[in-house]
C-alpha positions in Angstrom: 0.0 0.0 0.0 1.2 3.5 -0.8 2.4 5.7 2.0 -0.2 8.5 2.7 -0.1 11.7 4.6 -2.9 14.3 5.4 -2.3 18.1 5.5 -5.2 20.1 6.9 -5.8 23.8 6.1 -8.5 26.4 6.8 -9.3 28.4 3.7 -8.7 32.1 4.3 -10.7 35.0 2.6 -7.5 35.9 0.8 -7.4 32.4 -0.8 -10.6 33.3 -2.8 -11.4 35.2 -6.0 -14.1 37.9 -6.2 -16.8 35.2 -6.5 -15.6 34.0 -3.0 -14.5 30.6 -4.3 -10.9 29.3 -4.0 -8.6 30.7 -6.7 -7.4 27.7 -8.6 -3.7 28.4 -8.2 -4.0 28.1 -4.5 -4.5 24.3 -4.8 -1.1 24.1 -6.4 0.4 26.1 -3.5 -1.3 23.7 -1.0 -0.2 20.6 -3.0 3.4 21.9 -2.8 3.1 22.4 1.0 1.5 19.0 1.3 4.4 17.4 -0.6 6.9 18.8 1.8 4.7 17.7 4.7 4.7 14.2 3.2 8.5 14.1 3.2 8.5 15.5 6.8 6.1 12.7 7.9 8.5 10.2 6.2 11.3 11.5 8.4 13.2 13.3 5.6 15.1 16.3 7.0 14.5 19.9 5.8 15.9 20.7 2.4 18.3 23.1 4.1 19.7 20.1 6.0 19.9 17.9 2.9 21.5 20.7 0.9 24.2 21.1 3.5 24.7 17.4 4.2 24.1 15.8 0.8 23.8 18.5 -1.8 20.1 17.8 -2.3 18.3 21.1 -2.5 14.8 19.8 -2.8 12.2 18.3 -5.1 11.3 20.8 -7.8 8.3 20.2 -10.0 8.7 19.0 -13.6 5.0 18.6 -14.2 1.7 19.5 -12.4 -1.9 18.8 -13.2 -5.3 19.4 -11.5 -8.9 18.5 -12.1 -11.4 20.7 -10.2 -14.4 18.8 -8.9 -16.2 21.1 -6.6 -15.9 24.7 -5.2 -14.7 25.8 -1.8 -14.9 29.1 0.0 -13.3 30.9 3.0 -13.8 29.6 6.5 -14.0 26.0 5.3 -11.5 23.4 6.5 -10.0 21.2 3.9 -7.7 18.2 4.0 -5.1 17.4 1.4 -4.3 13.6 1.1 -1.0 13.0 -0.5 0.8 9.8 -1.5 3.4 8.7 -4.0 3.5 6.0 -6.6 6.5 4.0 -7.7 8.4 7.0 -9.0 8.1 10.4 -7.3 4.8 11.1 -8.8 2.9 12.8 -5.9 -0.9 12.5 -6.0 -3.2 14.8 -4.0 -6.9 14.9 -3.3 -8.4 18.0 -1.6 -11.6 17.3 0.3 -14.1 19.2 2.4 -16.0 16.9 4.8 -15.5 14.0 2.4 -16.5 16.0 -0.8 -13.7 15.9 -3.4 -12.8 19.5 -4.3 -9.7 18.9 -6.5 -7.5 16.1 -7.6 -3.9 16.9 -8.4 -0.7 15.2 -9.7 2.9 16.4 -9.4 6.0 14.9 -10.9 9.0 15.8 -8.8 12.7 15.2 -9.2 15.5 15.3 -6.6 17.8 18.1 -7.5 21.2 19.6 -6.7 23.0 22.7 -7.7 24.7 22.2 -11.1 28.5 22.2 -10.3 29.2 23.5 -13.8 26.7 26.4 -13.6 25.5 27.6 -10.2 22.6 29.4 -11.8 21.2 26.0 -12.8 20.1 22.8 -11.0 20.3 19.2 -12.2 18.3 16.2 -11.4 19.8 13.3 -9.5 18.7 9.7 -8.7 16.4 9.4 -5.7 18.6 8.3 -2.8 17.8 4.8 -1.8 17.4 5.7 1.9 14.9 8.4 1.0 13.0 6.1 -1.3 12.8 3.5 1.4 11.6 6.0 4.0 8.8 7.2 1.7 7.5 3.7 0.9 
């Protein structure tokens, strides 16, 4: 069974558009936060620590998708369920009291500073200890 983590969030008025429904881009922000919370729940140190100790600066996105199922508004509590598949494809479902609001998918890579060009990053293989901790 895939490892799962839940991130809970109360929608703020500033998260909404003029129609008082959640602005779509906020789901991507919450999915990004939920991804880091997933790694934290797996016991993975902060990206600051992994950068200092192993050169791993984080897990930048290489692809992101979302399918919006229902609307949400400020004052509501939502829960983001996150899990990963066999590669580091993170899947997310945002719910309010069991109602699916949005389903998302992120493809992430582990990255380090490119030693040949410090303005760039480069992908690296997922470290086996991190892969094992997240399974």
